[in-house]
C-alpha positions, 0 to 999 in steps of 0.5 A, a space after each residue: 945619139 948622133 944618128 938622130 941629129 942632122 950634122 951642120 956646118 961645112 965639113 964634108 963627110 961624104 964623096 960629094 954634096 949631093 950625098 951629104 945633102 941627102 944624108 942630112 935630110 935623112 937624119 933631119 927626119 929623125 931629129 929629136 926636135 922633129 920626129 915623133 918617135 926617133 928611137 923607132 925611126 918614126 918621123 910622124 903619125 903612128 908608123 911613118 918610118 924613114 928606114 925599115 929598121 936600125 940595121 937598114 938605117 945604119 947601112 943607108 948612112 954608110 952607103 951615102 958616106 961612101 957613094 961615088 958621084 957617078 953611082 946610084 943607091 937603090 932603096 926598097 921600102 926603107 932598106 938599101 938593096 944595091 949600088 949601081 954605077 950610073 953617071 954624074 947627072 943621074 939620081 944619087 938615090 932611087 927609092 920605092 915604097 911598099 908596092 903592094 897591089 890588088 888583093 895584097 894591098 891591105 893592112 893585114 898583109 902589110 903588117 904580116 910583111 912588116 913583122 917579118 922585116 920585109 917592108 916599112 910604111 914610109 907614106 909620102 915624106 918620111 920614107 922619102 926623107 922629105 919630112 920637115 916638121 910643123 912648117 911643112 904640114 902647116 903650109 898645105 893646111 893653110 893653103 887648103 883653108 885659104 881655098 875654102 875661104 876663097 871658094 865659099 866665104 868671099 876670101 875669109 873665114 872671119 865670123 865662121 865656125 870650123 869643126 874638126 877632129 884630130 890633133 896628132 902631128 899631121 893635124 896639129 897645124 889645123 887650128 893655126 891655119 883656121 885662125 890665120 884665115 880668120 876663123 873660129 876652130 873647135 878641134 876634138 881629140 880623143 887623147 886629153 894629153 895631146 890636147 894639153 901638148 898642143 896648148 903648151 906649144 901654142 898650136 891651140 889658143 885655149 883648152 875647153 873643159 867640155 864640149 859645151 864650154 867649147 861651143 859656148 866660147 865658139 859662139 861668142 867669138 863667131 858673133 864678134 868675128 874674132 878668131 880663136 882655136 879651142 881644143 877639147 878632149 873627146 871622141 869625134 863621133 860622140 862630139 859630132 853627134 852632140 853638136 848635131 843634137 844641139 842644132 849647131 851648124 858649123 860653117 865647115 866640118 872636116 876630120 883628120 883622125 887616123 881613120 886610115 888605120 883602124 887600129 890607130 883610131 880610138 873608138 867611142 867609150 875607150 880612153 887612150 889607155 884602154 884602147 892600147 890595152 884592148 888592141 893587145 888583148 882583143 884586136 878583133 873586138 877593138 876593130 869591131 867597135 872602132 868600125 862602129 865609131 867610124 860609121 857614126 862619125 861618117 854619118 854625122 858628117 853626112 848630116 852636117 852636109 845635108 844641113 848646109 855645112 861645107 864638109 870634106 875629109 883630109 886625106 885619112 881614108 875616112 870615107 872609104 872606111 865608112 863605106 866599108 862598114 856600110 855607109 853607102 853614101 860615104 863619098 857624098 862629101 869630097 876629100 880636100 885634095 881633089 876639091 881644093 888642092 888639085 885645082 892649084 896643081 892644074 894651074 902649075 901651083 905647088 909646094 916648093 921647099 928649101 933647106 939650109 944645109 948649113 944649119 944657119 937660120 940666116 940663110 933662110 932669112 936671106 932667101 926670104 928677102 930675095 923671094 919677096 923682092 922678085 915676086 913682090 906683086 904676090 900678096 899671098 906669098 908676102 902674107 905667108 912669109 910674114 906669118 910663118 916668120 912670126 909664128 914658127 921657130 925652126 926645128 932641126 935644119 932651118 927650112 922654108 916652104 911656100 907655094 909657087 908655080 912652075 916658072 916661079 920655081 925655076 926662076 927662084 931656083 936659079 937665083 938660089 944657085 947663083 947665091 950659092 955660087 957667089 957665096 951669098 949663102 953659107 952653104 948649099 941649099 936643097 
C-alpha cells in the first residue's frame, strides 16, 4: 500500500515543502523496510504507533496535503483534532502525547483509553514521526558505550565482557555498539527466533547453542582482547543468575528487555508462544510470574554491582518495576541517560539528524563529505561517519545522524541550507 512507503523525488503533492517533508517523515516511519508492524501502524517496540488508528492516519495524510503554509495542524495522541490559521513561521504541526497525569498515569488506565480509541502510545520517535530505524537507535547506543569505555576503561572496551539482554528493535544495535567500542558481548533474548533474525541481519556475530557455550566463547575472546557479539536464547533472570552461580564477573551489565510493560516481558519458564497464550487466557497469572522474574532480574543486577561490575539499565523502567515488586534497593544502580548521556547534554552535545527527502543516497554522502571537512579535527565524528557508512545500509529515506554541539549544529544547518539553495543537493533535507 502506498501509505506504507514514503514517496521520493521532486514532485510536490502538498501546498509546500514543509508539509511535504512532514508527510514523508510520517510515511517513512511505517515504511515496510523500517517499521516493525506497519499494518498496525507500529514503528517499533510492541505498541509505538505513528497514529491512533488507520482512520486517523488517513485524516492526517489528507490534512497535510491540503494544509496551507500559514496554517497549523493539531494532533492529540495520534489523531488530528484541528487546523488553525497561524502564520508562515509558526510550526506546521503541533502534537501532544498521552498526557496522563498523577493517579491516571498507569498502564491499566492507558489500555482502557486505548481500547476505546481515545489514545495511542507514540513514545519518543514514533508518535513524533522521527523514527529512522536502525541508524537512529545505534547512534545513541554507540555513544553510550563510548562514554562507558571513556569513564571506566581508559577509552576502550577491548578485553572487556559486556552482559546484556533484549534484542528487539531498540535493543538490536547493542551488540554492534559494544564490538565497535572493542568489547565482547553476550546478549540474552527470550525469543530464539529473534536471536536468529539478528544473526541473519549481522547484528550479532554468532548464535550460541547454550549459555555455557556463550560464556566459553566470550572467555576466549576476552583473553585475546578481540571483539565479538554472541547471541543466546534464554530468559534474562535465569541467565544472569546462572552467570553469578558460575562466578563469572562481566565488566559491564545492562538490560534492555521490555520491562516497562509487564505484559511484554517474557517471564522465566515460558516460551514466547506460551507467553502469548497466557496473556490472553490468564493475564493476572501472567503478570504475577512476570513480576517474579523481574524481581530476580533486578536482584541479579544488584549482585553484579556488588561484585564490581559496571551496572545500569537502558531506559526500560526495570528499576522502577523491581522496586514495585519489593526490591528496596532497585535504584542502587543508575539508568544510562542520567549516568552517561545527560553529561553530554549539559555540554550542549546531542543527536543531530537529517533526512534526504529526495530518496537519493548521494545527498547523504555529499553531506558526509561536508561535515567531515568543516569539523576535520573531530576524531570521534570521523570514526562515526566512517563506521556507519561501512556498516549500515539505508532503509526507507536515506538518513544520517551524529552528535554535535549547539554551535556545530547551527554551522552545519546553515551550510546545508546553502547547499539546497545552490542546487548542490537534489532536494530539500530535513
